[in-house]
mmCIF file as Biopython writes it, N, C-alpha, C and O atoms, coordinates in Angstrom:
data_model
#
loop_
_atom_site.group_PDB
_atom_site.id
_atom_site.type_symbol
_atom_site.label_atom_id
_atom_site.label_alt_id
_atom_site.label_comp_id
_atom_site.label_asym_id
_atom_site.label_entity_id
_atom_site.label_seq_id
_atom_site.pdbx_PDB_ins_code
_atom_site.Cartn_x
_atom_site.Cartn_y
_atom_site.Cartn_z
_atom_site.occupancy
_atom_site.B_iso_or_equiv
_atom_site.auth_seq_id
_atom_site.auth_asym_id
_atom_site.pdbx_PDB_model_num
ATOM 1   N N  . MET A ? 1  ? 217.898 271.762 27.678 1.0 0.0 1  A 1 
ATOM 2   C CA . MET A ? 1  ? 218.581 270.584 28.132 1.0 0.0 1  A 1 
ATOM 3   C C  . MET A ? 1  ? 218.468 269.462 27.058 1.0 0.0 1  A 1 
ATOM 4   O O  . MET A ? 1  ? 217.363 269.177 26.598 1.0 0.0 1  A 1 
ATOM 5   N N  . ALA A ? 2  ? 219.533 268.861 26.679 1.0 0.0 2  A 1 
ATOM 6   C CA . ALA A ? 2  ? 219.559 267.847 25.686 1.0 0.0 2  A 1 
ATOM 7   C C  . ALA A ? 2  ? 218.978 266.549 26.238 1.0 0.0 2  A 1 
ATOM 8   O O  . ALA A ? 2  ? 219.199 266.184 27.393 1.0 0.0 2  A 1 
ATOM 9   N N  . LYS A ? 3  ? 218.207 265.846 25.351 1.0 0.0 3  A 1 
ATOM 10  C CA . LYS A ? 3  ? 217.603 264.592 25.741 1.0 0.0 3  A 1 
ATOM 11  C C  . LYS A ? 3  ? 218.648 263.516 25.632 1.0 0.0 3  A 1 
ATOM 12  O O  . LYS A ? 3  ? 219.302 263.408 24.594 1.0 0.0 3  A 1 
ATOM 13  N N  . PRO A ? 4  ? 218.834 262.712 26.662 1.0 0.0 4  A 1 
ATOM 14  C CA . PRO A ? 4  ? 219.813 261.690 26.599 1.0 0.0 4  A 1 
ATOM 15  C C  . PRO A ? 4  ? 219.461 260.629 25.514 1.0 0.0 4  A 1 
ATOM 16  O O  . PRO A ? 4  ? 218.289 260.282 25.365 1.0 0.0 4  A 1 
ATOM 17  N N  . SER A ? 5  ? 220.401 260.146 24.806 1.0 0.0 5  A 1 
ATOM 18  C CA . SER A ? 5  ? 220.148 259.094 23.739 1.0 0.0 5  A 1 
ATOM 19  C C  . SER A ? 5  ? 220.126 257.782 24.442 1.0 0.0 5  A 1 
ATOM 20  O O  . SER A ? 5  ? 220.817 257.566 25.437 1.0 0.0 5  A 1 
ATOM 21  N N  . SER A ? 6  ? 219.306 256.893 23.901 1.0 0.0 6  A 1 
ATOM 22  C CA . SER A ? 6  ? 219.265 255.526 24.454 1.0 0.0 6  A 1 
ATOM 23  C C  . SER A ? 6  ? 220.285 254.713 23.815 1.0 0.0 6  A 1 
ATOM 24  O O  . SER A ? 6  ? 220.635 254.904 22.650 1.0 0.0 6  A 1 
ATOM 25  N N  . ILE A ? 7  ? 220.794 253.757 24.606 1.0 0.0 7  A 1 
ATOM 26  C CA . ILE A ? 7  ? 221.746 252.788 24.118 1.0 0.0 7  A 1 
ATOM 27  C C  . ILE A ? 7  ? 221.163 251.439 24.180 1.0 0.0 7  A 1 
ATOM 28  O O  . ILE A ? 7  ? 220.600 251.006 25.185 1.0 0.0 7  A 1 
ATOM 29  N N  . THR A ? 8  ? 221.316 250.763 23.047 1.0 0.0 8  A 1 
ATOM 30  C CA . THR A ? 8  ? 220.702 249.404 23.034 1.0 0.0 8  A 1 
ATOM 31  C C  . THR A ? 8  ? 221.921 248.411 23.078 1.0 0.0 8  A 1 
ATOM 32  O O  . THR A ? 8  ? 222.828 248.498 22.251 1.0 0.0 8  A 1 
ATOM 33  N N  . ILE A ? 9  ? 221.910 247.520 24.015 1.0 0.0 9  A 1 
ATOM 34  C CA . ILE A ? 9  ? 222.897 246.430 24.109 1.0 0.0 9  A 1 
ATOM 35  C C  . ILE A ? 9  ? 222.041 245.109 24.172 1.0 0.0 9  A 1 
ATOM 36  O O  . ILE A ? 9  ? 221.338 244.842 25.147 1.0 0.0 9  A 1 
ATOM 37  N N  . PRO A ? 10 ? 222.147 244.333 23.107 1.0 0.0 10 A 1 
ATOM 38  C CA . PRO A ? 10 ? 221.468 243.107 23.151 1.0 0.0 10 A 1 
ATOM 39  C C  . PRO A ? 10 ? 222.006 242.098 24.173 1.0 0.0 10 A 1 
ATOM 40  O O  . PRO A ? 10 ? 223.202 241.808 24.211 1.0 0.0 10 A 1 
ATOM 41  N N  . THR A ? 11 ? 221.107 241.581 24.986 1.0 0.0 11 A 1 
ATOM 42  C CA . THR A ? 11 ? 221.506 240.666 26.062 1.0 0.0 11 A 1 
ATOM 43  C C  . THR A ? 11 ? 220.627 239.483 26.079 1.0 0.0 11 A 1 
ATOM 44  O O  . THR A ? 11 ? 219.637 239.485 25.347 1.0 0.0 11 A 1 
ATOM 45  N N  . GLU A ? 12 ? 220.884 238.470 26.842 1.0 0.0 12 A 1 
ATOM 46  C CA . GLU A ? 12 ? 220.036 237.316 27.043 1.0 0.0 12 A 1 
ATOM 47  C C  . GLU A ? 12 ? 219.137 237.668 28.144 1.0 0.0 12 A 1 
ATOM 48  O O  . GLU A ? 12 ? 219.384 238.565 28.950 1.0 0.0 12 A 1 
ATOM 49  N N  . SER A ? 13 ? 218.033 236.899 28.156 1.0 0.0 13 A 1 
ATOM 50  C CA . SER A ? 13 ? 216.980 237.140 29.148 1.0 0.0 13 A 1 
ATOM 51  C C  . SER A ? 13 ? 217.471 236.983 30.618 1.0 0.0 13 A 1 
ATOM 52  O O  . SER A ? 13 ? 216.833 237.500 31.535 1.0 0.0 13 A 1 
ATOM 53  N N  . ILE A ? 14 ? 218.546 236.307 30.825 1.0 0.0 14 A 1 
ATOM 54  C CA . ILE A ? 14 ? 219.090 236.184 32.165 1.0 0.0 14 A 1 
ATOM 55  C C  . ILE A ? 14 ? 220.008 237.341 32.578 1.0 0.0 14 A 1 
ATOM 56  O O  . ILE A ? 14 ? 220.539 237.381 33.688 1.0 0.0 14 A 1 
ATOM 57  N N  . GLY A ? 15 ? 220.177 238.316 31.603 1.0 0.0 15 A 1 
ATOM 58  C CA . GLY A ? 15 ? 220.996 239.501 31.920 1.0 0.0 15 A 1 
ATOM 59  C C  . GLY A ? 15 ? 222.503 239.291 31.806 1.0 0.0 15 A 1 
ATOM 60  O O  . GLY A ? 15 ? 223.266 240.131 32.282 1.0 0.0 15 A 1 
ATOM 61  N N  . SER A ? 16 ? 222.952 238.206 31.195 1.0 0.0 16 A 1 
ATOM 62  C CA . SER A ? 16 ? 224.350 238.044 30.996 1.0 0.0 16 A 1 
ATOM 63  C C  . SER A ? 16 ? 224.842 238.760 29.711 1.0 0.0 16 A 1 
ATOM 64  O O  . SER A ? 16 ? 224.053 239.324 28.953 1.0 0.0 16 A 1 
ATOM 65  N N  . ILE A ? 17 ? 226.154 238.713 29.504 1.0 0.0 17 A 1 
ATOM 66  C CA . ILE A ? 17 ? 226.676 239.446 28.369 1.0 0.0 17 A 1 
ATOM 67  C C  . ILE A ? 17 ? 226.320 238.725 27.067 1.0 0.0 17 A 1 
ATOM 68  O O  . ILE A ? 17 ? 226.187 237.502 27.047 1.0 0.0 17 A 1 
ATOM 69  N N  . PRO A ? 18 ? 226.166 239.493 25.978 1.0 0.0 18 A 1 
ATOM 70  C CA . PRO A ? 18 ? 225.870 238.927 24.695 1.0 0.0 18 A 1 
ATOM 71  C C  . PRO A ? 18 ? 227.097 238.074 24.301 1.0 0.0 18 A 1 
ATOM 72  O O  . PRO A ? 18 ? 228.236 238.412 24.624 1.0 0.0 18 A 1 
ATOM 73  N N  . ARG A ? 19 ? 226.840 237.010 23.628 1.0 0.0 19 A 1 
ATOM 74  C CA . ARG A ? 19 ? 227.857 236.032 23.207 1.0 0.0 19 A 1 
ATOM 75  C C  . ARG A ? 19 ? 227.956 236.061 21.678 1.0 0.0 19 A 1 
ATOM 76  O O  . ARG A ? 19 ? 226.980 235.779 20.984 1.0 0.0 19 A 1 
ATOM 77  N N  . PRO A ? 20 ? 229.104 236.394 21.175 1.0 0.0 20 A 1 
ATOM 78  C CA . PRO A ? 20 ? 229.334 236.312 19.741 1.0 0.0 20 A 1 
ATOM 79  C C  . PRO A ? 20 ? 229.149 234.854 19.219 1.0 0.0 20 A 1 
ATOM 80  O O  . PRO A ? 20 ? 229.305 233.888 19.966 1.0 0.0 20 A 1 
ATOM 81  N N  . VAL A ? 21 ? 228.815 234.741 17.920 1.0 0.0 21 A 1 
ATOM 82  C CA . VAL A ? 21 ? 228.586 233.436 17.364 1.0 0.0 21 A 1 
ATOM 83  C C  . VAL A ? 21 ? 229.810 232.483 17.485 1.0 0.0 21 A 1 
ATOM 84  O O  . VAL A ? 21 ? 229.630 231.288 17.721 1.0 0.0 21 A 1 
ATOM 85  N N  . ASP A ? 22 ? 231.037 233.001 17.325 1.0 0.0 22 A 1 
ATOM 86  C CA . ASP A ? 22 ? 232.205 232.146 17.462 1.0 0.0 22 A 1 
ATOM 87  C C  . ASP A ? 22 ? 232.314 231.601 18.821 1.0 0.0 22 A 1 
ATOM 88  O O  . ASP A ? 22 ? 232.726 230.456 19.006 1.0 0.0 22 A 1 
ATOM 89  N N  . MET A ? 23 ? 231.949 232.407 19.812 1.0 0.0 23 A 1 
ATOM 90  C CA . MET A ? 23 ? 231.974 231.992 21.242 1.0 0.0 23 A 1 
ATOM 91  C C  . MET A ? 23 ? 230.950 230.868 21.443 1.0 0.0 23 A 1 
ATOM 92  O O  . MET A ? 23 ? 231.238 229.829 22.038 1.0 0.0 23 A 1 
ATOM 93  N N  . ILE A ? 24 ? 229.770 231.114 20.934 1.0 0.0 24 A 1 
ATOM 94  C CA . ILE A ? 24 ? 228.607 230.104 21.133 1.0 0.0 24 A 1 
ATOM 95  C C  . ILE A ? 24 ? 229.077 228.723 20.513 1.0 0.0 24 A 1 
ATOM 96  O O  . ILE A ? 24 ? 228.854 227.657 21.086 1.0 0.0 24 A 1 
ATOM 97  N N  . GLU A ? 25 ? 229.715 228.814 19.350 1.0 0.0 25 A 1 
ATOM 98  C CA . GLU A ? 25 ? 230.144 227.589 18.630 1.0 0.0 25 A 1 
ATOM 99  C C  . GLU A ? 25 ? 231.180 226.854 19.433 1.0 0.0 25 A 1 
ATOM 100 O O  . GLU A ? 25 ? 231.173 225.626 19.522 1.0 0.0 25 A 1 
ATOM 101 N N  . ARG A ? 26 ? 232.076 227.629 20.021 1.0 0.0 26 A 1 
ATOM 102 C CA . ARG A ? 26 ? 233.183 226.962 20.784 1.0 0.0 26 A 1 
ATOM 103 C C  . ARG A ? 26 ? 232.604 226.351 22.042 1.0 0.0 26 A 1 
ATOM 104 O O  . ARG A ? 26 ? 232.984 225.246 22.431 1.0 0.0 26 A 1 
ATOM 105 N N  . LEU A ? 27 ? 231.677 227.067 22.688 1.0 0.0 27 A 1 
ATOM 106 C CA . LEU A ? 27 ? 231.095 226.539 23.979 1.0 0.0 27 A 1 
ATOM 107 C C  . LEU A ? 27 ? 230.234 225.252 23.629 1.0 0.0 27 A 1 
ATOM 108 O O  . LEU A ? 27 ? 230.133 224.354 24.465 1.0 0.0 27 A 1 
ATOM 109 N N  . ALA A ? 28 ? 229.647 225.169 22.458 1.0 0.0 28 A 1 
ATOM 110 C CA . ALA A ? 28 ? 228.882 224.021 22.112 1.0 0.0 28 A 1 
ATOM 111 C C  . ALA A ? 28 ? 229.750 222.782 21.935 1.0 0.0 28 A 1 
ATOM 112 O O  . ALA A ? 28 ? 229.305 221.649 22.116 1.0 0.0 28 A 1 
ATOM 113 N N  . LYS A ? 29 ? 231.031 223.045 21.566 1.0 0.0 29 A 1 
ATOM 114 C CA . LYS A ? 29 ? 231.921 221.926 21.255 1.0 0.0 29 A 1 
ATOM 115 C C  . LYS A ? 29 ? 232.612 221.389 22.499 1.0 0.0 29 A 1 
ATOM 116 O O  . LYS A ? 29 ? 233.132 220.274 22.465 1.0 0.0 29 A 1 
ATOM 117 N N  . GLY A ? 30 ? 232.636 222.122 23.568 1.0 0.0 30 A 1 
ATOM 118 C CA . GLY A ? 30 ? 233.449 221.661 24.720 1.0 0.0 30 A 1 
ATOM 119 C C  . GLY A ? 30 ? 233.020 222.222 26.054 1.0 0.0 30 A 1 
ATOM 120 O O  . GLY A ? 30 ? 231.894 222.674 26.257 1.0 0.0 30 A 1 
ATOM 121 N N  . ASP A ? 31 ? 233.974 222.165 26.939 1.0 0.0 31 A 1 
ATOM 122 C CA . ASP A ? 31 ? 233.730 222.573 28.356 1.0 0.0 31 A 1 
ATOM 123 C C  . ASP A ? 31 ? 233.710 224.091 28.528 1.0 0.0 31 A 1 
ATOM 124 O O  . ASP A ? 31 ? 234.657 224.768 28.127 1.0 0.0 31 A 1 
ATOM 125 N N  . SER A ? 32 ? 232.661 224.626 29.110 1.0 0.0 32 A 1 
ATOM 126 C CA . SER A ? 32 ? 232.624 226.057 29.355 1.0 0.0 32 A 1 
ATOM 127 C C  . SER A ? 32 ? 233.652 226.583 30.336 1.0 0.0 32 A 1 
ATOM 128 O O  . SER A ? 32 ? 233.897 227.787 30.408 1.0 0.0 32 A 1 
ATOM 129 N N  . GLU A ? 33 ? 234.255 225.673 31.094 1.0 0.0 33 A 1 
ATOM 130 C CA . GLU A ? 33 ? 235.248 226.015 32.007 1.0 0.0 33 A 1 
ATOM 131 C C  . GLU A ? 33 ? 236.743 225.998 31.437 1.0 0.0 33 A 1 
ATOM 132 O O  . GLU A ? 33 ? 237.720 226.267 32.136 1.0 0.0 33 A 1 
ATOM 133 N N  . ASP A ? 34 ? 236.801 225.680 30.194 1.0 0.0 34 A 1 
ATOM 134 C CA . ASP A ? 34 ? 238.113 225.550 29.503 1.0 0.0 34 A 1 
ATOM 135 C C  . ASP A ? 34 ? 238.846 226.902 29.543 1.0 0.0 34 A 1 
ATOM 136 O O  . ASP A ? 34 ? 238.301 227.921 29.119 1.0 0.0 34 A 1 
ATOM 137 N N  . ALA A ? 35 ? 240.065 226.898 30.049 1.0 0.0 35 A 1 
ATOM 138 C CA . ALA A ? 35 ? 240.842 228.110 30.249 1.0 0.0 35 A 1 
ATOM 139 C C  . ALA A ? 35 ? 241.152 228.817 28.879 1.0 0.0 35 A 1 
ATOM 140 O O  . ALA A ? 35 ? 241.377 230.025 28.820 1.0 0.0 35 A 1 
ATOM 141 N N  . ASN A ? 36 ? 241.151 227.987 27.779 1.0 0.0 36 A 1 
ATOM 142 C CA . ASN A ? 36 ? 241.408 228.603 26.508 1.0 0.0 36 A 1 
ATOM 143 C C  . ASN A ? 36 ? 240.288 229.438 26.015 1.0 0.0 36 A 1 
ATOM 144 O O  . ASN A ? 36 ? 240.445 230.142 25.017 1.0 0.0 36 A 1 
ATOM 145 N N  . LEU A ? 37 ? 239.146 229.398 26.672 1.0 0.0 37 A 1 
ATOM 146 C CA . LEU A ? 37 ? 238.018 230.300 26.273 1.0 0.0 37 A 1 
ATOM 147 C C  . LEU A ? 37 ? 238.073 231.654 26.980 1.0 0.0 37 A 1 
ATOM 148 O O  . LEU A ? 37 ? 237.242 232.519 26.703 1.0 0.0 37 A 1 
ATOM 149 N N  . ALA A ? 38 ? 238.984 231.849 27.839 1.0 0.0 38 A 1 
ATOM 150 C CA . ALA A ? 38 ? 239.073 233.108 28.610 1.0 0.0 38 A 1 
ATOM 151 C C  . ALA A ? 38 ? 239.155 234.313 27.678 1.0 0.0 38 A 1 
ATOM 152 O O  . ALA A ? 38 ? 238.452 235.301 27.888 1.0 0.0 38 A 1 
ATOM 153 N N  . PRO A ? 39 ? 240.020 234.244 26.630 1.0 0.0 39 A 1 
ATOM 154 C CA . PRO A ? 39 ? 240.066 235.414 25.700 1.0 0.0 39 A 1 
ATOM 155 C C  . PRO A ? 39 ? 238.723 235.737 25.048 1.0 0.0 39 A 1 
ATOM 156 O O  . PRO A ? 39 ? 238.390 236.895 24.798 1.0 0.0 39 A 1 
ATOM 157 N N  . LEU A ? 40 ? 237.973 234.685 24.786 1.0 0.0 40 A 1 
ATOM 158 C CA . LEU A ? 40 ? 236.636 235.010 24.120 1.0 0.0 40 A 1 
ATOM 159 C C  . LEU A ? 40 ? 235.710 235.642 25.147 1.0 0.0 40 A 1 
ATOM 160 O O  . LEU A ? 40 ? 234.948 236.549 24.811 1.0 0.0 40 A 1 
ATOM 161 N N  . TYR A ? 41 ? 235.760 235.183 26.390 1.0 0.0 41 A 1 
ATOM 162 C CA . TYR A ? 41 ? 234.950 235.883 27.453 1.0 0.0 41 A 1 
ATOM 163 C C  . TYR A ? 41 ? 235.391 237.365 27.576 1.0 0.0 41 A 1 
ATOM 164 O O  . TYR A ? 41 ? 234.562 238.272 27.646 1.0 0.0 41 A 1 
ATOM 165 N N  . GLU A ? 42 ? 236.678 237.566 27.598 1.0 0.0 42 A 1 
ATOM 166 C CA . GLU A ? 42 ? 237.183 238.882 27.803 1.0 0.0 42 A 1 
ATOM 167 C C  . GLU A ? 42 ? 236.799 239.837 26.644 1.0 0.0 42 A 1 
ATOM 168 O O  . GLU A ? 42 ? 236.462 241.001 26.859 1.0 0.0 42 A 1 
ATOM 169 N N  . ASP A ? 43 ? 236.865 239.288 25.392 1.0 0.0 43 A 1 
ATOM 170 C CA . ASP A ? 43 ? 236.497 240.096 24.263 1.0 0.0 43 A 1 
ATOM 171 C C  . ASP A ? 43 ? 234.996 240.407 24.257 1.0 0.0 43 A 1 
ATOM 172 O O  . ASP A ? 43 ? 234.601 241.495 23.838 1.0 0.0 43 A 1 
ATOM 173 N N  . ALA A ? 44 ? 234.141 239.459 24.720 1.0 0.0 44 A 1 
ATOM 174 C CA . ALA A ? 44 ? 232.730 239.708 24.810 1.0 0.0 44 A 1 
ATOM 175 C C  . ALA A ? 44 ? 232.424 240.788 25.807 1.0 0.0 44 A 1 
ATOM 176 O O  . ALA A ? 44 ? 231.602 241.671 25.566 1.0 0.0 44 A 1 
ATOM 177 N N  . ILE A ? 45 ? 233.107 240.704 26.946 1.0 0.0 45 A 1 
ATOM 178 C CA . ILE A ? 45 ? 232.842 241.694 28.019 1.0 0.0 45 A 1 
ATOM 179 C C  . ILE A ? 45 ? 233.307 243.026 27.559 1.0 0.0 45 A 1 
ATOM 180 O O  . ILE A ? 45 ? 232.594 244.012 27.746 1.0 0.0 45 A 1 
ATOM 181 N N  . ARG A ? 46 ? 234.530 243.121 26.933 1.0 0.0 46 A 1 
ATOM 182 C CA . ARG A ? 46 ? 235.057 244.377 26.408 1.0 0.0 46 A 1 
ATOM 183 C C  . ARG A ? 46 ? 234.112 245.040 25.386 1.0 0.0 46 A 1 
ATOM 184 O O  . ARG A ? 46 ? 233.873 246.247 25.407 1.0 0.0 46 A 1 
ATOM 185 N N  . ASP A ? 47 ? 233.587 244.174 24.487 1.0 0.0 47 A 1 
ATOM 186 C CA . ASP A ? 47 ? 232.719 244.698 23.438 1.0 0.0 47 A 1 
ATOM 187 C C  . ASP A ? 47 ? 231.390 245.264 24.098 1.0 0.0 47 A 1 
ATOM 188 O O  . ASP A ? 47 ? 230.889 246.314 23.697 1.0 0.0 47 A 1 
ATOM 189 N N  . THR A ? 48 ? 230.856 244.526 25.113 1.0 0.0 48 A 1 
ATOM 190 C CA . THR A ? 48 ? 229.718 245.031 25.824 1.0 0.0 48 A 1 
ATOM 191 C C  . THR A ? 48 ? 229.949 246.389 26.511 1.0 0.0 48 A 1 
ATOM 192 O O  . THR A ? 48 ? 229.132 247.305 26.420 1.0 0.0 48 A 1 
ATOM 193 N N  . ILE A ? 49 ? 231.027 246.471 27.159 1.0 0.0 49 A 1 
ATOM 194 C CA . ILE A ? 49 ? 231.424 247.735 27.805 1.0 0.0 49 A 1 
ATOM 195 C C  . ILE A ? 49 ? 231.548 248.936 26.833 1.0 0.0 49 A 1 
ATOM 196 O O  . ILE A ? 49 ? 231.068 250.039 27.094 1.0 0.0 49 A 1 
ATOM 197 N N  . GLU A ? 50 ? 232.235 248.645 25.678 1.0 0.0 50 A 1 
ATOM 198 C CA . GLU A ? 50 ? 232.431 249.688 24.728 1.0 0.0 50 A 1 
ATOM 199 C C  . GLU A ? 50 ? 231.121 250.155 24.037 1.0 0.0 50 A 1 
ATOM 200 O O  . GLU A ? 50 ? 230.990 251.320 23.662 1.0 0.0 50 A 1 
ATOM 201 N N  . ARG A ? 51 ? 230.159 249.220 23.880 1.0 0.0 51 A 1 
ATOM 202 C CA . ARG A ? 51 ? 228.858 249.565 23.309 1.0 0.0 51 A 1 
ATOM 203 C C  . ARG A ? 51 ? 228.086 250.423 24.284 1.0 0.0 51 A 1 
ATOM 204 O O  . ARG A ? 51 ? 226.959 250.825 23.996 1.0 0.0 51 A 1 
#
């Protein structure tokens, strides 16, 4: 039987999705509820799932 390989997904200590640097910078400049940030959240979620 093959040994399962481990998958490493870096996350924050609160267990949320990892945030790319560009997303962190945009969040630091404005409102986290800004609808224009939705694509950044979607990209971060997609990247986490793909990893």
